[in-house]
SETORBA-644226 format. One record per residue (C-alpha): residue number from 1; residue in one letter; x, y, z. Coordinates in Angstrom, 1 decimal, padded with zeros to 4 digits. Example, Ala and Ser with C-alpha at 12.3 -4.5 7.8 and 13.67 -1.06 7.14 Angstrom:
2
+-----+-----+--------+--------+--------+
:   n : res :     c1 :     c2 :     c3 :
+-----+-----+--------+--------+--------+
:   1 :   a :  012.3 : -004.5 :  007.8 :
:   2 :   s :  013.7 : -001.1 :  007.1 :
+-----+-----+--------+--------+--------+
//
This chain:
429
+-----+-----+--------+--------+--------+
:   n : res :     c1 :     c2 :     c3 :
+-----+-----+--------+--------+--------+
:   1 :   x :  115.6 :  098.9 :  098.1 :
:   2 :   x :  112.2 :  098.0 :  096.3 :
:   3 :   x :  113.7 :  095.3 :  094.8 :
:   4 :   x :  111.3 :  092.2 :  094.9 :
:   5 :   x :  109.9 :  089.1 :  093.1 :
:   6 :   x :  106.2 :  089.2 :  091.7 :
:   7 :   x :  104.5 :  086.0 :  091.5 :
:   8 :   x :  102.6 :  085.7 :  088.3 :
:   9 :   x :  099.2 :  087.0 :  090.0 :
:  10 :   x :  101.0 :  089.6 :  091.6 :
:  11 :   x :  102.6 :  091.0 :  088.4 :
:  12 :   x :  098.9 :  090.7 :  086.8 :
:  13 :   x :  097.4 :  092.8 :  089.4 :
:  14 :   x :  100.6 :  095.1 :  089.5 :
:  15 :   x :  099.8 :  095.5 :  085.5 :
:  16 :   x :  095.8 :  096.7 :  086.2 :
:  17 :   x :  097.0 :  098.9 :  088.9 :
:  18 :   x :  099.0 :  100.8 :  086.3 :
:  19 :   x :  096.7 :  100.8 :  083.6 :
:  20 :   x :  093.4 :  101.1 :  085.8 :
:  21 :   x :  091.6 :  098.3 :  083.9 :
:  22 :   x :  091.3 :  094.7 :  084.0 :
:  23 :   x :  089.2 :  091.9 :  082.3 :
:  24 :   x :  086.1 :  090.7 :  084.7 :
:  25 :   x :  082.7 :  091.6 :  085.7 :
:  26 :   x :  083.3 :  094.8 :  087.7 :
:  27 :   x :  081.9 :  093.9 :  091.2 :
:  28 :   x :  084.1 :  094.6 :  094.2 :
:  29 :   x :  083.4 :  091.6 :  097.0 :
:  30 :   x :  084.2 :  091.5 :  100.7 :
:  31 :   x :  084.1 :  088.7 :  103.1 :
:  32 :   x :  081.0 :  089.0 :  106.0 :
:  33 :   x :  082.4 :  088.0 :  109.6 :
:  34 :   x :  080.3 :  084.8 :  109.2 :
:  35 :   x :  082.8 :  084.0 :  106.1 :
:  36 :   x :  080.1 :  084.8 :  103.0 :
:  37 :   x :  081.1 :  086.6 :  100.1 :
:  38 :   x :  079.3 :  089.9 :  099.6 :
:  39 :   x :  079.0 :  092.3 :  096.6 :
:  40 :   x :  080.3 :  095.5 :  098.2 :
:  41 :   x :  079.5 :  097.4 :  094.5 :
:  42 :   x :  078.7 :  097.2 :  091.3 :
:  43 :   x :  081.1 :  099.1 :  089.0 :
:  44 :   x :  079.1 :  101.6 :  086.7 :
:  45 :   x :  079.3 :  100.8 :  083.6 :
:  46 :   x :  080.8 :  097.2 :  083.8 :
:  47 :   x :  079.4 :  094.1 :  082.5 :
:  48 :   x :  077.6 :  093.4 :  085.9 :
:  49 :   x :  076.4 :  096.8 :  085.8 :
:  50 :   x :  075.3 :  096.2 :  082.1 :
:  51 :   x :  073.5 :  092.7 :  082.6 :
:  52 :   x :  071.5 :  094.5 :  085.2 :
:  53 :   x :  070.8 :  091.3 :  088.0 :
:  54 :   x :  073.8 :  091.5 :  090.4 :
:  55 :   x :  072.8 :  094.0 :  093.3 :
:  56 :   x :  075.4 :  095.3 :  096.3 :
:  57 :   x :  074.5 :  093.3 :  099.2 :
:  58 :   x :  073.9 :  090.3 :  097.2 :
:  59 :   x :  075.7 :  087.0 :  098.6 :
:  60 :   x :  077.4 :  084.8 :  096.4 :
:  61 :   x :  077.4 :  081.0 :  097.0 :
:  62 :   x :  078.9 :  079.5 :  094.0 :
:  63 :   x :  080.7 :  080.3 :  090.7 :
:  64 :   x :  080.4 :  078.5 :  087.7 :
:  65 :   x :  082.5 :  078.6 :  084.2 :
:  66 :   x :  079.7 :  079.0 :  081.8 :
:  67 :   x :  077.5 :  075.5 :  081.9 :
:  68 :   x :  080.2 :  074.0 :  083.9 :
:  69 :   x :  079.5 :  072.7 :  087.6 :
:  70 :   x :  079.2 :  075.5 :  090.0 :
:  71 :   x :  081.7 :  075.5 :  092.3 :
:  72 :   x :  080.8 :  076.5 :  096.3 :
:  73 :   x :  082.4 :  079.3 :  097.6 :
:  74 :   x :  081.2 :  079.4 :  101.0 :
:  75 :   x :  084.5 :  079.9 :  103.3 :
:  76 :   x :  086.6 :  080.6 :  100.7 :
:  77 :   x :  089.0 :  083.7 :  100.5 :
:  78 :   x :  088.0 :  086.8 :  098.8 :
:  79 :   x :  091.2 :  086.5 :  096.6 :
:  80 :   x :  090.1 :  083.1 :  095.4 :
:  81 :   x :  087.0 :  083.8 :  094.6 :
:  82 :   x :  087.8 :  086.8 :  092.5 :
:  83 :   x :  090.1 :  084.5 :  090.5 :
:  84 :   x :  087.2 :  082.2 :  090.0 :
:  85 :   x :  085.1 :  085.4 :  088.5 :
:  86 :   x :  087.8 :  086.7 :  086.5 :
:  87 :   x :  089.0 :  085.0 :  082.9 :
:  88 :   x :  089.2 :  086.0 :  079.5 :
:  89 :   x :  087.6 :  088.5 :  077.8 :
:  90 :   x :  084.1 :  087.5 :  076.4 :
:  91 :   x :  083.5 :  084.0 :  078.3 :
:  92 :   x :  080.5 :  083.7 :  080.5 :
:  93 :   x :  080.9 :  083.2 :  084.3 :
:  94 :   x :  077.4 :  082.1 :  086.3 :
:  95 :   x :  077.2 :  083.2 :  089.8 :
:  96 :   x :  074.6 :  081.9 :  092.2 :
:  97 :   x :  073.4 :  084.5 :  094.6 :
:  98 :   x :  071.1 :  085.5 :  097.5 :
:  99 :   x :  069.7 :  088.6 :  097.2 :
: 100 :   x :  068.7 :  091.0 :  100.0 :
: 101 :   x :  065.0 :  090.1 :  099.6 :
: 102 :   x :  065.8 :  086.2 :  100.5 :
: 103 :   x :  065.6 :  085.1 :  096.7 :
: 104 :   x :  068.3 :  083.1 :  095.0 :
: 105 :   x :  069.2 :  083.6 :  091.2 :
: 106 :   x :  071.9 :  082.3 :  088.8 :
: 107 :   x :  073.4 :  085.5 :  086.9 :
: 108 :   x :  075.1 :  084.8 :  084.0 :
: 109 :   x :  077.7 :  087.7 :  082.9 :
: 110 :   x :  079.8 :  088.0 :  079.8 :
: 111 :   x :  083.3 :  088.9 :  081.1 :
: 112 :   x :  084.6 :  092.5 :  079.7 :
: 113 :   x :  086.8 :  095.4 :  079.9 :
: 114 :   x :  086.4 :  097.3 :  083.2 :
: 115 :   x :  087.7 :  100.4 :  084.0 :
: 116 :   x :  088.9 :  101.5 :  087.7 :
: 117 :   x :  087.1 :  105.0 :  087.3 :
: 118 :   x :  088.4 :  105.7 :  090.7 :
: 119 :   x :  091.8 :  105.7 :  089.4 :
: 120 :   x :  091.7 :  107.9 :  086.5 :
: 121 :   x :  091.9 :  112.0 :  086.6 :
: 122 :   x :  088.8 :  114.0 :  087.5 :
: 123 :   x :  088.6 :  117.8 :  087.8 :
: 124 :   x :  085.9 :  120.3 :  089.5 :
: 125 :   x :  085.5 :  124.2 :  089.7 :
: 126 :   x :  085.3 :  125.3 :  093.4 :
: 127 :   x :  084.1 :  129.2 :  093.4 :
: 128 :   x :  085.4 :  130.8 :  096.3 :
: 129 :   x :  085.5 :  134.8 :  097.1 :
: 130 :   x :  084.5 :  135.7 :  093.6 :
: 131 :   x :  087.3 :  133.5 :  091.8 :
: 132 :   x :  087.2 :  130.1 :  090.0 :
: 133 :   x :  089.3 :  127.7 :  091.0 :
: 134 :   x :  090.1 :  124.6 :  088.9 :
: 135 :   x :  091.0 :  121.3 :  090.7 :
: 136 :   x :  092.5 :  118.1 :  089.4 :
: 137 :   x :  092.5 :  115.0 :  091.4 :
: 138 :   x :  095.0 :  112.3 :  090.4 :
: 139 :   x :  095.0 :  109.2 :  092.3 :
: 140 :   x :  098.2 :  107.4 :  090.5 :
: 141 :   x :  100.0 :  108.2 :  087.2 :
: 142 :   x :  098.4 :  105.1 :  085.1 :
: 143 :   x :  099.5 :  104.2 :  081.6 :
: 144 :   x :  098.0 :  103.1 :  078.4 :
: 145 :   x :  099.6 :  099.8 :  078.0 :
: 146 :   x :  097.8 :  099.0 :  074.6 :
: 147 :   x :  100.0 :  101.5 :  073.2 :
: 148 :   x :  097.7 :  101.7 :  070.1 :
: 149 :   x :  096.0 :  105.0 :  072.2 :
: 150 :   x :  092.8 :  103.0 :  073.2 :
: 151 :   x :  093.4 :  103.0 :  077.0 :
: 152 :   x :  093.6 :  105.5 :  079.6 :
: 153 :   x :  096.9 :  107.6 :  080.2 :
: 154 :   x :  097.2 :  110.0 :  082.8 :
: 155 :   x :  098.8 :  112.8 :  080.7 :
: 156 :   x :  096.5 :  112.8 :  078.2 :
: 157 :   x :  093.3 :  112.6 :  080.6 :
: 158 :   x :  095.0 :  115.4 :  083.0 :
: 159 :   x :  095.1 :  117.4 :  079.4 :
: 160 :   x :  091.6 :  116.8 :  079.0 :
: 161 :   x :  090.7 :  117.9 :  082.2 :
: 162 :   x :  092.9 :  121.0 :  081.9 :
: 163 :   x :  091.0 :  122.0 :  078.4 :
: 164 :   x :  087.7 :  121.6 :  080.6 :
: 165 :   x :  088.9 :  124.1 :  082.7 :
: 166 :   x :  090.4 :  126.5 :  080.7 :
: 167 :   x :  087.0 :  126.4 :  079.1 :
: 168 :   x :  085.4 :  127.1 :  082.8 :
: 169 :   x :  087.7 :  130.2 :  082.7 :
: 170 :   x :  089.0 :  129.7 :  085.8 :
: 171 :   x :  091.3 :  131.9 :  087.7 :
: 172 :   x :  094.0 :  129.1 :  088.7 :
: 173 :   x :  094.3 :  125.4 :  089.2 :
: 174 :   x :  095.2 :  123.1 :  091.7 :
: 175 :   x :  096.6 :  119.8 :  090.6 :
: 176 :   x :  096.0 :  117.2 :  093.8 :
: 177 :   x :  099.2 :  114.5 :  093.6 :
: 178 :   x :  098.2 :  113.6 :  097.8 :
: 179 :   x :  098.6 :  110.0 :  098.7 :
: 180 :   x :  099.7 :  109.5 :  094.4 :
: 181 :   x :  102.1 :  106.4 :  094.8 :
: 182 :   x :  103.7 :  107.3 :  091.4 :
: 183 :   x :  103.6 :  105.5 :  088.1 :
: 184 :   x :  104.3 :  105.8 :  084.6 :
: 185 :   x :  107.5 :  108.0 :  084.1 :
: 186 :   x :  106.7 :  108.7 :  080.6 :
: 187 :   x :  103.4 :  110.1 :  081.8 :
: 188 :   x :  105.1 :  112.5 :  084.1 :
: 189 :   x :  106.8 :  113.7 :  081.0 :
: 190 :   x :  104.0 :  114.7 :  079.2 :
: 191 :   x :  102.1 :  116.1 :  081.9 :
: 192 :   x :  104.8 :  118.4 :  082.8 :
: 193 :   x :  104.8 :  119.4 :  079.4 :
: 194 :   x :  100.8 :  120.6 :  079.7 :
: 195 :   x :  102.3 :  123.3 :  081.8 :
: 196 :   x :  105.8 :  124.2 :  080.8 :
: 197 :   x :  105.9 :  123.1 :  077.1 :
: 198 :   x :  109.1 :  121.8 :  075.6 :
: 199 :   x :  111.9 :  121.1 :  078.4 :
: 200 :   x :  113.8 :  119.0 :  080.2 :
: 201 :   x :  111.6 :  117.6 :  083.2 :
: 202 :   x :  113.4 :  114.9 :  085.1 :
: 203 :   x :  117.3 :  113.1 :  084.8 :
: 204 :   x :  117.9 :  109.5 :  085.2 :
: 205 :   x :  121.0 :  107.8 :  085.9 :
: 206 :   x :  122.1 :  104.2 :  086.5 :
: 207 :   x :  124.6 :  102.4 :  087.9 :
: 208 :   x :  127.6 :  104.3 :  086.1 :
: 209 :   x :  127.8 :  108.1 :  086.1 :
: 210 :   x :  126.2 :  108.8 :  082.7 :
: 211 :   x :  122.6 :  110.4 :  083.1 :
: 212 :   x :  119.7 :  110.9 :  080.3 :
: 213 :   x :  117.8 :  113.6 :  080.5 :
: 214 :   x :  114.0 :  113.1 :  079.4 :
: 215 :   x :  112.3 :  115.9 :  078.3 :
: 216 :   x :  108.8 :  117.4 :  077.0 :
: 217 :   x :  108.4 :  117.7 :  073.6 :
: 218 :   x :  105.2 :  119.9 :  073.7 :
: 219 :   x :  105.7 :  122.7 :  071.2 :
: 220 :   x :  104.3 :  125.3 :  074.0 :
: 221 :   x :  102.2 :  124.9 :  077.2 :
: 222 :   x :  098.5 :  124.2 :  077.0 :
: 223 :   x :  097.8 :  126.1 :  080.5 :
: 224 :   x :  100.0 :  129.4 :  081.5 :
: 225 :   x :  097.8 :  130.4 :  084.4 :
: 226 :   x :  098.5 :  130.2 :  088.2 :
: 227 :   x :  099.4 :  126.6 :  088.9 :
: 228 :   x :  099.5 :  125.0 :  092.4 :
: 229 :   x :  100.6 :  121.4 :  093.5 :
: 230 :   x :  099.7 :  119.5 :  096.7 :
: 231 :   x :  101.8 :  117.3 :  098.2 :
: 232 :   x :  102.1 :  115.2 :  101.0 :
: 233 :   x :  104.3 :  112.4 :  102.3 :
: 234 :   x :  102.4 :  109.8 :  100.3 :
: 235 :   x :  103.3 :  111.8 :  097.4 :
: 236 :   x :  106.1 :  109.5 :  095.8 :
: 237 :   x :  108.0 :  108.5 :  093.0 :
: 238 :   x :  106.3 :  109.9 :  089.9 :
: 239 :   x :  104.6 :  112.5 :  092.0 :
: 240 :   x :  107.8 :  113.7 :  093.4 :
: 241 :   x :  109.5 :  114.4 :  089.8 :
: 242 :   x :  106.1 :  116.1 :  088.8 :
: 243 :   x :  106.1 :  118.2 :  092.0 :
: 244 :   x :  109.8 :  118.9 :  091.7 :
: 245 :   x :  110.2 :  119.8 :  088.2 :
: 246 :   x :  107.3 :  122.5 :  089.1 :
: 247 :   x :  109.3 :  123.9 :  091.7 :
: 248 :   x :  112.6 :  124.3 :  089.9 :
: 249 :   x :  111.3 :  125.7 :  087.0 :
: 250 :   x :  109.2 :  128.5 :  089.1 :
: 251 :   x :  106.2 :  127.4 :  087.3 :
: 252 :   x :  103.7 :  126.0 :  090.2 :
: 253 :   x :  103.4 :  126.9 :  094.2 :
: 254 :   x :  103.9 :  123.2 :  096.1 :
: 255 :   x :  101.6 :  123.3 :  098.7 :
: 256 :   x :  101.7 :  120.5 :  101.8 :
: 257 :   x :  104.5 :  118.3 :  103.6 :
: 258 :   x :  107.5 :  117.0 :  102.7 :
: 259 :   x :  106.9 :  114.1 :  100.1 :
: 260 :   x :  107.9 :  110.4 :  100.3 :
: 261 :   x :  111.6 :  110.2 :  099.5 :
: 262 :   x :  111.5 :  107.3 :  096.6 :
: 263 :   x :  114.1 :  108.7 :  093.9 :
: 264 :   x :  114.9 :  105.3 :  092.0 :
: 265 :   x :  113.8 :  103.5 :  089.0 :
: 266 :   x :  112.6 :  099.8 :  089.1 :
: 267 :   x :  112.4 :  097.5 :  085.7 :
: 268 :   x :  110.2 :  094.2 :  085.6 :
: 269 :   x :  112.1 :  091.1 :  084.0 :
: 270 :   x :  110.1 :  088.6 :  083.4 :
: 271 :   x :  111.6 :  085.2 :  084.9 :
: 272 :   x :  110.4 :  083.0 :  082.0 :
: 273 :   x :  113.0 :  083.8 :  079.7 :
: 274 :   x :  115.7 :  082.3 :  081.9 :
: 275 :   x :  114.8 :  078.6 :  081.7 :
: 276 :   x :  113.8 :  076.5 :  079.0 :
: 277 :   x :  110.3 :  075.3 :  078.1 :
: 278 :   x :  110.6 :  071.9 :  079.9 :
: 279 :   x :  111.7 :  073.9 :  083.6 :
: 280 :   x :  108.9 :  076.4 :  082.8 :
: 281 :   x :  106.3 :  074.1 :  082.9 :
: 282 :   x :  107.6 :  072.0 :  086.1 :
: 283 :   x :  107.3 :  075.3 :  087.8 :
: 284 :   x :  103.7 :  076.5 :  087.0 :
: 285 :   x :  102.5 :  073.2 :  087.4 :
: 286 :   x :  104.3 :  073.2 :  090.7 :
: 287 :   x :  102.6 :  077.0 :  091.6 :
: 288 :   x :  099.1 :  075.2 :  090.4 :
: 289 :   x :  099.6 :  072.0 :  092.4 :
: 290 :   x :  100.6 :  074.5 :  095.5 :
: 291 :   x :  096.9 :  076.3 :  094.8 :
: 292 :   x :  094.9 :  073.2 :  095.0 :
: 293 :   x :  093.6 :  074.0 :  091.6 :
: 294 :   x :  092.1 :  077.3 :  092.4 :
: 295 :   x :  094.6 :  078.9 :  090.1 :
: 296 :   x :  095.8 :  078.6 :  086.5 :
: 297 :   x :  099.6 :  080.5 :  085.8 :
: 298 :   x :  100.8 :  081.2 :  082.7 :
: 299 :   x :  104.3 :  082.3 :  084.2 :
: 300 :   x :  106.9 :  082.1 :  086.7 :
: 301 :   x :  107.0 :  085.6 :  088.0 :
: 302 :   x :  108.9 :  088.3 :  087.5 :
: 303 :   x :  111.8 :  090.3 :  089.1 :
: 304 :   x :  111.3 :  094.0 :  090.3 :
: 305 :   x :  114.8 :  095.5 :  090.4 :
: 306 :   x :  115.8 :  098.5 :  091.1 :
: 307 :   x :  118.3 :  100.0 :  088.4 :
: 308 :   x :  118.1 :  103.9 :  088.4 :
: 309 :   x :  117.8 :  107.4 :  090.3 :
: 310 :   x :  115.8 :  110.1 :  089.6 :
: 311 :   x :  117.3 :  113.6 :  089.8 :
: 312 :   x :  115.8 :  117.0 :  089.0 :
: 313 :   x :  116.4 :  119.3 :  086.8 :
: 314 :   x :  118.5 :  121.3 :  089.4 :
: 315 :   x :  120.4 :  118.6 :  089.6 :
: 316 :   x :  119.6 :  117.4 :  093.2 :
: 317 :   x :  118.1 :  114.0 :  093.9 :
: 318 :   x :  114.6 :  113.3 :  095.2 :
: 319 :   x :  115.8 :  110.3 :  096.9 :
: 320 :   x :  115.4 :  109.9 :  100.8 :
: 321 :   x :  114.9 :  113.9 :  101.1 :
: 322 :   x :  111.7 :  114.0 :  098.6 :
: 323 :   x :  110.6 :  117.3 :  098.2 :
: 324 :   x :  110.0 :  120.1 :  100.5 :
: 325 :   x :  107.0 :  122.3 :  099.9 :
: 326 :   x :  107.2 :  126.1 :  099.3 :
: 327 :   x :  103.9 :  126.5 :  101.6 :
: 328 :   x :  104.4 :  124.1 :  104.2 :
: 329 :   x :  101.1 :  122.8 :  106.0 :
: 330 :   x :  100.7 :  121.2 :  109.3 :
: 331 :   x :  100.2 :  117.3 :  109.2 :
: 332 :   x :  099.9 :  114.9 :  112.2 :
: 333 :   x :  102.5 :  112.6 :  110.7 :
: 334 :   x :  105.5 :  114.5 :  109.7 :
: 335 :   x :  107.4 :  114.2 :  113.1 :
: 336 :   x :  107.2 :  110.3 :  112.5 :
: 337 :   x :  110.2 :  108.5 :  111.8 :
: 338 :   x :  108.6 :  105.0 :  110.1 :
: 339 :   x :  107.0 :  106.5 :  107.0 :
: 340 :   x :  108.5 :  107.8 :  103.7 :
: 341 :   x :  111.7 :  106.1 :  102.4 :
: 342 :   x :  113.8 :  107.1 :  105.4 :
: 343 :   x :  112.2 :  104.0 :  107.7 :
: 344 :   x :  114.1 :  101.6 :  105.2 :
: 345 :   x :  117.4 :  101.4 :  106.7 :
: 346 :   x :  119.1 :  100.2 :  103.3 :
: 347 :   x :  117.6 :  103.0 :  101.2 :
: 348 :   x :  120.2 :  104.8 :  098.9 :
: 349 :   x :  121.3 :  108.0 :  100.1 :
: 350 :   x :  120.6 :  111.5 :  098.6 :
: 351 :   x :  123.1 :  112.9 :  096.2 :
: 352 :   x :  123.5 :  115.3 :  093.3 :
: 353 :   x :  124.5 :  115.7 :  089.8 :
: 354 :   x :  125.1 :  118.3 :  087.6 :
: 355 :   x :  121.9 :  120.3 :  086.8 :
: 356 :   x :  120.1 :  120.2 :  083.3 :
: 357 :   x :  119.8 :  123.2 :  080.8 :
: 358 :   x :  116.1 :  124.8 :  081.7 :
: 359 :   x :  115.2 :  128.1 :  081.7 :
: 360 :   x :  113.0 :  129.3 :  084.6 :
: 361 :   x :  109.4 :  130.5 :  084.1 :
: 362 :   x :  109.0 :  134.1 :  083.4 :
: 363 :   x :  106.4 :  135.2 :  086.0 :
: 364 :   x :  107.2 :  132.6 :  088.9 :
: 365 :   x :  104.9 :  132.5 :  092.0 :
: 366 :   x :  105.4 :  135.3 :  094.5 :
: 367 :   x :  106.6 :  132.8 :  097.5 :
: 368 :   x :  107.4 :  135.1 :  100.0 :
: 369 :   x :  103.6 :  136.9 :  100.3 :
: 370 :   x :  102.5 :  133.6 :  100.4 :
: 371 :   x :  103.7 :  131.9 :  102.9 :
: 372 :   x :  103.3 :  135.2 :  104.8 :
: 373 :   x :  099.3 :  134.7 :  104.5 :
: 374 :   x :  099.6 :  131.1 :  105.0 :
: 375 :   x :  101.8 :  131.2 :  108.1 :
: 376 :   x :  098.7 :  133.9 :  109.6 :
: 377 :   x :  095.9 :  131.6 :  108.4 :
: 378 :   x :  097.5 :  128.5 :  109.8 :
: 379 :   x :  098.2 :  130.4 :  113.3 :
: 380 :   x :  094.3 :  131.2 :  113.4 :
: 381 :   x :  092.8 :  128.0 :  112.1 :
: 382 :   x :  091.7 :  125.9 :  115.0 :
: 383 :   x :  092.0 :  122.3 :  112.7 :
: 384 :   x :  095.4 :  123.0 :  112.1 :
: 385 :   x :  096.1 :  123.5 :  115.7 :
: 386 :   x :  094.6 :  120.3 :  116.5 :
: 387 :   x :  096.6 :  118.6 :  113.9 :
: 388 :   x :  099.8 :  119.9 :  115.1 :
: 389 :   x :  098.7 :  119.2 :  118.6 :
: 390 :   x :  097.7 :  115.2 :  117.5 :
: 391 :   x :  101.2 :  115.1 :  116.0 :
: 392 :   x :  103.0 :  115.8 :  119.1 :
: 393 :   x :  101.1 :  113.0 :  120.8 :
: 394 :   x :  101.9 :  110.6 :  117.8 :
: 395 :   x :  105.4 :  111.8 :  118.0 :
: 396 :   x :  105.7 :  111.2 :  121.9 :
: 397 :   x :  103.7 :  107.7 :  121.9 :
: 398 :   x :  106.5 :  107.0 :  118.9 :
: 399 :   x :  109.5 :  107.9 :  121.4 :
: 400 :   x :  108.0 :  106.1 :  124.2 :
: 401 :   x :  106.8 :  102.7 :  122.9 :
: 402 :   x :  106.9 :  100.7 :  126.5 :
: 403 :   x :  103.7 :  098.8 :  127.0 :
: 404 :   x :  102.8 :  098.6 :  130.5 :
: 405 :   x :  101.8 :  095.3 :  132.0 :
: 406 :   x :  099.1 :  097.2 :  134.1 :
: 407 :   x :  095.6 :  096.6 :  132.7 :
: 408 :   x :  094.4 :  100.2 :  133.7 :
: 409 :   x :  097.5 :  101.8 :  132.3 :
: 410 :   x :  097.5 :  099.6 :  129.3 :
: 411 :   x :  093.5 :  100.6 :  128.7 :
: 412 :   x :  094.2 :  104.3 :  129.2 :
: 413 :   x :  096.8 :  104.3 :  126.6 :
: 414 :   x :  094.6 :  102.4 :  124.1 :
: 415 :   x :  091.8 :  104.6 :  124.7 :
: 416 :   x :  094.0 :  107.8 :  123.8 :
: 417 :   x :  095.5 :  106.0 :  120.8 :
: 418 :   x :  091.8 :  105.5 :  119.5 :
: 419 :   x :  090.7 :  109.1 :  120.3 :
: 420 :   x :  093.6 :  110.2 :  118.1 :
: 421 :   x :  092.5 :  108.2 :  115.3 :
: 422 :   x :  089.4 :  109.2 :  115.7 :
: 423 :   x :  089.9 :  112.7 :  115.5 :
: 424 :   x :  092.4 :  112.2 :  112.5 :
: 425 :   x :  089.3 :  110.3 :  110.8 :
: 426 :   x :  087.1 :  113.5 :  111.5 :
: 427 :   x :  089.7 :  115.7 :  110.0 :
: 428 :   x :  090.1 :  114.0 :  107.0 :
: 429 :   x :  086.4 :  114.6 :  106.4 :
+-----+-----+--------+--------+--------+
//
């Protein structure tokens, strides 16, 4: 499971997602119904934003590499246009655009580093009933691939947000890992140290029986106050390691729904090393020819191989079972069988190894009273009731997946599904 082949372009995109940055102009594109390529948004602080002439709603008609002949992009797929716009740092790309007012302009932009700010950790202070609660949103465990401290690191960024919240004298912190699909294992270990100090965070085992324990080296925790971690069925891999470690230590209360259940480690292996230079050049030429000259590959791709399994410090695996929250909240999708690791019939089984030597937190959360209060609030909350009812309907739909050939019954079923989707969208607002 999770073993895959990544073509060169997918490998590059994977690295960008992991680092939260890329080399480009900083404009998100979308294709209109009539095939035009439109600028959906310009990222603040990006080269396009600094240049100042490219605006949201502009239609891109041509792309040129510096003073070379422009390429007409009308009718091209969005991904192909993005490849034309991307390029080496400090090189120029010229976009011929049609502005919303009908005027046309050639916009020259020097490519540079673009930080995807939506990827990075953010915090806020929420005041409720006389209490100040610090909230940290972490969409993924991104890493600094530069290795010199110049790039973003989720471990360092969360530490910085915690420092900000401590300066605000918050009464507690909530770390939101909902829909966080994972990422850098090193940053998980560093982040755990923010809240527990020095100690084991996760165990890793390969095909043999020998396991390695990864430990935080922080001499002391940065934050010792009340901590809650929010998870759902979209919290996977590194998110599950973080939640599991805090749960095993008794350091935090875990809130939400059962997590994804991905407890395996993958490694990217470049295939270039396994072929001679002549064969490599032939394969790259074939790739470029297949793309009709719209791409310029510099490698033959990589294999993503599953090589290890994660284990909690208490010895249990996060594989398949995931992490069960201390405080369970209703979720519309919790009853479905086609989500999470369990949807994969080839998924590795859950198992257990010897626990690590770790010390419980001195003042763990009072889970019994917290559960009691939560259950009462859930029972009295109309929104949670709607979520539960929606979940029952979705489960019934999954179990009864026969499609009626009667038009009126089919249309009625479609309308019911659309109503459920609309209700879920309203609840997410």
